[in-house]
N, C-alpha and C positions, 0 to 999 in steps of 0.2 A: 121513628121519630117523626113528629109533626112537622109541618112546615106552613107558615102564614106568610102569604105573599101579598105585598102591597103594590097597587097597580101603577102604571104610568100616568102621562098628564090626563088622559082621558078619564081616570078615576074609577073605572069600572073594572069587572073580572072577565067580560067576554072575550077578550083579545089573549086571555091567559088559559084558554081551555086546553089547547094542544100540548102546552107546558106542563099543566096539572095532570094531564092524562099520562105524559111522558115520565113524570115522577113516581107514580104507582108501578109496583107495589113497593119500592123501596122507602117512599116518602108518603105520607098522608097528607096531601096539600089541599090547602084553602085559600082562596083569594078574597080579600077584604074589597068591599066596592063602598068608596066614599059617598056621603050624602051631596046632593046637588046644590050645596050652599055656598054662595059666593062671600059669605062671612068667614068661611073657614080657610085661614091660612095654614102655614106650617104649624104655628104653636096649637093652633085650635084642632088640627088634625091629630097631632100627637095626643093631645088630651082626650079626643074622642076615640081613638084606637086603644089607648091603654087598657080601659077595662075589658076589652075584647081579646087580651093576650090570654094564651092558654094557662090555667094555673095548676092543672091536674095531670100534666104529663110534659116531658122535655120537648122543646120546639126550637126550630131554626127561623129566623126571620129574615126574609128576602124582600129587598126593596127595589123596584124598578125604575130606572130613570128618575122622573119627577119625585118619586117616594123615597129615594134615598135618604134625604135629610130627614124624612117622618122616621124611617126605620133607625137611623141614627140617634135620633131624639129617643126613641123608646129604649133602644139597647143601653142608652148612657143612664136610664134610670135603673138598670140592672134588675130585671124582672127574674125572680128565683129561678124559673124553669127555662130561662133563655139559654141555649148552648152555642149557638154560632149566629153570627151575621153575615148576610150576603149582598152586596151591591152590584147591581148588574146595570152596565153602562150609565153610571150615574155620576154624583158630583158632590162635593161639601161647598162650592161657592159656584156663582154663575158660571155655567161652562161658556167654552170658546168653541165654535165649529172649527173644524180643520181648514176650511176654506175662507175663514174671516180673521183679520188681525185683532178684531175685538170681541170681547165676551158680552152675554146678553146684558150684563150690569152696566156697559158703557153705551148702549144703543139708547136713543131718545125715548123718553116715555110712550110717545105716540105709537111706536112700533108695536107695543104691547097690546095697543087696541085694533090691530089689522083684523079684518074678518077672515080668520083663517079658516072657518068652516066653509067659506066660499072658494077658497083656493082650489085651483084645478086638482083634483085627485091624483093625476099623473104626476105632479109636482111634489105633492106630500108623500106619495108612494115611493118617489125617487130619494127622496130625503130620509124616508124612515125604513126603507126595505132594499132600496138599491137594487142589484142584481137578483135578488130573492123575490122580487116581487111577482106575484101570480094574480090571476083573476081572483081566485076565493079570498085571498089575504087582502085584496083592494076592496072587495065588497065587504069585509069585516071591517076595515079601516073606515070606510064611508059610512058604515052605521055607527060606529063609535062616535065619529066626528058629528052625526047629525042628531045624536043623543046628548050632545055636551052644550050646555048653557053658555052662551057667548060671555055672559057676566062671570060665570065660574072660571072658564078659560083665561080671562083677562087677570082674574084675582090669582090664579095660579102662576101665570106667566110673570106677573109682579113679584110674587114670592120667589121665584128661581131668580130674578134679577137682583134680590135683596138677600138672599140666603148666605149664611157663614156658619156652617155646622163643625167647623175644624175643633172647637174647643169640646163640643159634645163628643165628637169621634175620640178625642184624646181620654176621654172618660169610660169608653167601652173596653169591658173586661173580658169579653168572650172572644175566640178565634173569628177572625174576620177575613173574608175573601171578597175580592173584587174581579167580577166577570167583565172583561174588556172586550168589546166589539173592535176588531182591527180594521173594519171597513165602515166605522161610524162617521156619518157625514155630519151630525149634530153635536157630538161631544167628543172633544179631542183628548189627545193623550195627557195633556196638560192637567185633566180632571183626576187622573190617575196619579200623577205625580203628586198632585195636592194632598190626596188622600195618603199616599206614602209618607209625605212629611208629616201630616198630623197624626198618623199612627203607624211608625216604621214596622210593626210586626204584622201588618196587613198582607196577606198573600194575593197574587194575581194569576189569573188564568186568561191567556188571550185566544179568543177564537175568531177565525175567518168568518166574520158575521157583521150584518148591519146594526143600527141603532137598535131595531126591534130584534135583539137577539133571541129573545124567549119565544117570540112567534115565528122567526125563519129558521132557527136553528134549535127548535124545542128538546128535540131528541139528545143532541150532543150536550147543549146547556144542562139538560136535567142529569146526564149521566157525568157529567165533569162535576158539578155540584155534589151530586151523590157520593162519587168517590172521595171528594175532599171531605164530606162530612162523614164518611164512613172511617177515614184515618183518624178521626178526633181532632189532632192538633193542626190538621190542614197543612202538613209539610209532607211532600212527597216528591217523586221524581218527576211527575208532570205538572208540579205547581211551581211557577215561577215568581219569584220575589221582585225585587227592585229592577231586575233586568228584563222583565216582561216586555215582550215585544207586539 
């Protein structure tokens, strides 16, 4: 089966190389890289990605973090060859970090204009990688931040603050998996609970991993997603439903 992976906030595929390699040979994985255009919000990215979906072979759609709502919007259109939807450390509404009582939607608009590219790399790595931070991973993260247009970043943060993909998720007809990062410092368990309420049939696999689950735990994430896809329905002994921890 093919797998189309939609990237996180950086919008590129460079941070997904290890995960794509780990999926082979079980899955033929490809990452989409979004255009660096600040005019593209969630609705526009869904329209942009739609004609790039495979039409000649079955595929799974994997949405990482920021791209969860894009993957949901595409799956809700029910492309004929789509067989499964996977959401990784993602959300259907503005997420709340575990350490904050407020979600991104409740924060003042000026916080979305903070120069995150200038934030100390150690702080960004701590938030996204936690104890899985290594020098090579920090170098990749630095390169991804340096390549990201500040205007694009502001637009994407604003989209996250306003998003509500619950109705679209309820329209998804294929088996759906939520890959939850148990040590996520950016997206709390609340996001999984909202996804479960919007689509109760959704399965959940919880890994001991940071927000960058596909980067820090590429082999385990690929193996668990692959086994879930192999089962077809996504129901098995190592898949947890509403009681995912």
